N, C-alpha and C positions, 0 to 999 in steps of 0.2 A: 503524593496524594493524586490519584487518578481523576481526570475530569472527562466529561462527555460534552462534545460540541456538536450540535445538529444544525444544519443549514437547510432551510426549506423556503418555499415561495413559488409564485407562478413562473412560468417559463420565460426565459430571456431577460431576467433581471440581474444576472451576474453571479449566481450561486456557485457555479464551477470555478470562476475566477477568484471569488472571495475564499472559497475552500482551499484552492491552491496556494493563495497568499498566507492563509492561516497555517497550513502544513509547512510551507517554506519558513515561516517565522519560528514555529515551534522546533523544527529540526535544526535550524540555524542557531537557536538559543541553547541547544543541547538539553532540551526538556525531557530527554529519555526517549524510549520507544514510542512511536506514534502509529496507532492503528487507524487505517482509513478504509471506510466502507462506502463504495459508490453504488447506491441503490437505484440510480437513474437507468431507465431502460436503454438510453443512448450511451451510457457509460463512457464519457469522454474526459473524465478527470485526468487520466494518464497523459492527455495532450498538454496540460498546463504544469505538470510536475517536472522537476529537473532530473527525474530518473525514469526508467522504463520498467514498470511493475509487472513484468511477465511472470508466469508461474516458475520458470527456470531461475530468474533473478531472485524471486521470493524464497525459493528453496535454498539457494546459495546463502542468502542473508541469514536465514534461520540457522543453517549449519554453522555459519561464522559466529553466531551469538552463543551457541551452546558448547561448553567444554566437552571434549572427547566425542564430538559428533563426527560421524563418518558418512552418513547417508540421510537424506530427507526426501520424502515424496510429497508433492503438492498436487491435489486434484483441482484442476482449473474448471472443469465441467464434467458432466457425466461421460465417462469413456476417454477423457483426456487428462493424462497424468504426466507430470514433469518430475524427474528425479535428478538430484544433485548428489554426487559421491566425491568424497575427498580422495585424492590419489595417494 
């Protein structure tokens, strides 16, 4: 059963740290896929995660999850595309 968790509040209260801890807990527990959206203009959630969520790494992860996947394109921003292709 999917759940939505939103973390909000004023600046400097530890939202990013708490979010990172929640993500680490859920992924360590094997809770299934965890979708994370960082809507902060500073977007520094990647600094507290144990992985590097670049467009290239996300494309590879998506391809690894899908049977018979050979290519994934991820658009990071307008005009900036990352492609992962199986060899």
